Short mmCIF file of the C-alpha atoms (twelve columns), coordinates in Angstrom:
data_MODEL
# 
_entry.id   MODEL 
# 
loop_
_atom_site.group_PDB 
_atom_site.id 
_atom_site.type_symbol 
_atom_site.label_atom_id 
_atom_site.label_alt_id 
_atom_site.label_comp_id 
_atom_site.label_asym_id 
_atom_site.label_seq_id 
_atom_site.Cartn_x 
_atom_site.Cartn_y 
_atom_site.Cartn_z 
_atom_site.pdbx_PDB_model_num 
ATOM 1  C CA . MET A 1  -13.575 -10.206 -2.026  1 
ATOM 2  C CA . PRO A 2  -12.691 -13.733 -1.025  1 
ATOM 3  C CA . LEU A 3  -13.506 -16.291 -3.685  1 
ATOM 4  C CA . LYS A 4  -15.984 -19.058 -2.992  1 
ATOM 5  C CA . ARG A 5  -14.977 -22.640 -3.803  1 
ATOM 6  C CA . ASN A 6  -16.908 -22.714 -7.087  1 
ATOM 7  C CA . GLN A 7  -15.726 -19.242 -8.196  1 
ATOM 8  C CA . LYS A 8  -12.808 -18.867 -10.569 1 
ATOM 9  C CA . ARG A 9  -10.027 -16.316 -10.188 1 
ATOM 10 C CA . GLN A 10 -9.919  -13.543 -12.829 1 
ATOM 11 C CA . GLY A 11 -6.722  -14.537 -14.585 1 
ATOM 12 C CA . ASN A 12 -3.416  -15.299 -12.920 1 
ATOM 13 C CA . SER A 13 -2.907  -12.182 -10.833 1 
ATOM 14 C CA . MET A 14 -5.896  -9.937  -11.349 1 
ATOM 15 C CA . ILE A 15 -8.106  -7.889  -9.050  1 
ATOM 16 C CA . LYS A 16 -11.189 -5.856  -9.964  1 
ATOM 17 C CA . VAL A 17 -11.145 -2.082  -9.378  1 
ATOM 18 C CA . THR A 18 -13.434 0.794   -10.381 1 
ATOM 19 C CA . ARG A 19 -12.093 3.941   -12.041 1 
ATOM 20 C CA . LEU A 20 -13.172 7.126   -10.303 1 
ATOM 21 C CA . LYS A 21 -15.606 9.272   -12.330 1 
ATOM 22 C CA . SER A 22 -14.667 7.778   -15.671 1 
ATOM 23 C CA . SER A 23 -16.691 8.367   -18.831 1 
ATOM 24 C CA . GLN A 24 -15.362 5.043   -20.164 1 
ATOM 25 C CA . ASP A 25 -16.137 1.623   -18.740 1 
ATOM 26 C CA . SER A 26 -15.463 2.271   -15.079 1 
ATOM 27 C CA . GLU A 27 -14.730 -1.294  -13.963 1 
ATOM 28 C CA . LEU A 28 -11.405 -2.836  -14.889 1 
ATOM 29 C CA . VAL A 29 -9.317  -5.843  -14.011 1 
ATOM 30 C CA . LEU A 30 -5.818  -4.961  -12.848 1 
ATOM 31 C CA . ASN A 31 -2.749  -7.158  -12.672 1 
ATOM 32 C CA . CYS A 32 -1.889  -6.798  -8.990  1 
ATOM 33 C CA . GLU A 33 1.709   -7.875  -9.616  1 
ATOM 34 C CA . LEU A 34 2.226   -4.548  -11.425 1 
ATOM 35 C CA . ILE A 35 1.189   -2.383  -8.462  1 
ATOM 36 C CA . GLU A 36 4.110   -0.362  -7.150  1 
ATOM 37 C CA . THR A 37 2.307   1.940   -4.693  1 
ATOM 38 C CA . VAL A 38 -1.207  2.697   -3.464  1 
ATOM 39 C CA . GLU A 39 -1.763  6.088   -1.869  1 
ATOM 40 C CA . LYS A 40 -4.604  8.235   -0.559  1 
ATOM 41 C CA . THR A 41 -4.410  11.826  -1.851  1 
ATOM 42 C CA . PRO A 42 -7.534  12.084  -0.826  1 
ATOM 43 C CA . ASP A 43 -8.555  9.850   -3.764  1 
ATOM 44 C CA . THR A 44 -6.951  6.428   -4.035  1 
ATOM 45 C CA . VAL A 45 -4.121  6.505   -6.577  1 
ATOM 46 C CA . ILE A 46 -2.544  3.258   -7.771  1 
ATOM 47 C CA . THR A 47 0.883   3.656   -9.377  1 
ATOM 48 C CA . LEU A 48 2.002   0.791   -11.581 1 
ATOM 49 C CA . THR A 49 5.564   -0.335  -12.191 1 
ATOM 50 C CA . ASN A 50 5.444   1.264   -15.671 1 
ATOM 51 C CA . GLY A 51 4.654   4.681   -14.112 1 
ATOM 52 C CA . LYS A 52 0.978   4.725   -15.135 1 
ATOM 53 C CA . LYS A 53 -1.392  6.032   -12.450 1 
ATOM 54 C CA . LEU A 54 -4.981  4.959   -11.901 1 
ATOM 55 C CA . ILE A 55 -7.458  6.831   -9.702  1 
ATOM 56 C CA . VAL A 56 -9.990  4.383   -8.301  1 
ATOM 57 C CA . GLU A 57 -13.088 4.424   -6.098  1 
ATOM 58 C CA . GLU A 58 -11.865 1.736   -3.701  1 
ATOM 59 C CA . SER A 59 -10.023 2.752   -0.543  1 
ATOM 60 C CA . VAL A 60 -6.342  1.996   0.042   1 
ATOM 61 C CA . GLU A 61 -7.415  -0.566  2.635   1 
ATOM 62 C CA . GLU A 62 -9.741  -2.285  0.140   1 
ATOM 63 C CA . ILE A 63 -7.025  -2.514  -2.535  1 
ATOM 64 C CA . VAL A 64 -4.579  -3.957  0.000   1 
ATOM 65 C CA . ARG A 65 -7.227  -6.448  1.160   1 
ATOM 66 C CA . ARG A 66 -7.938  -7.598  -2.398  1 
ATOM 67 C CA . VAL A 67 -4.236  -8.084  -3.176  1 
ATOM 68 C CA . MET A 68 -3.728  -9.981  0.087   1 
ATOM 69 C CA . ASP A 69 -6.787  -12.168 -0.605  1 
ATOM 70 C CA . TYR A 70 -5.414  -12.934 -4.057  1 
ATOM 71 C CA . ARG A 71 -1.971  -13.847 -2.699  1 
ATOM 72 C CA . ARG A 72 -3.447  -15.967 0.113   1 
ATOM 73 C CA . GLY A 73 -5.387  -17.859 -2.527  1 
ATOM 74 C CA . ILE A 74 -2.162  -18.638 -4.387  1 
ATOM 75 C CA . PHE A 75 -0.492  -20.090 -1.308  1 
ATOM 76 C CA . ARG A 76 -3.616  -22.046 -0.414  1 
ATOM 77 C CA . THR A 77 -3.574  -23.785 -3.811  1 
ATOM 78 C CA . ILE A 78 0.160   -24.566 -3.561  1 
ATOM 79 C CA . ARG A 79 -0.216  -26.516 -0.310  1 
# 
């Protein structure tokens, strides 16, 4: 989701994702700089650089969009 002017970013490099069918808190904030791969298997599986895998409700396209929105926001603030 693009951030509005008065909205603050969730940490330095974080995006919100929802764990798939989790009995724990299903929403989590993920450091997008640690994402190594995102694949559809048919569920969306995010593999982190430390080897940990997360299965999330969001589609591959949605994860990519959120990471791109985050990174665009960084470059916008640098200018």
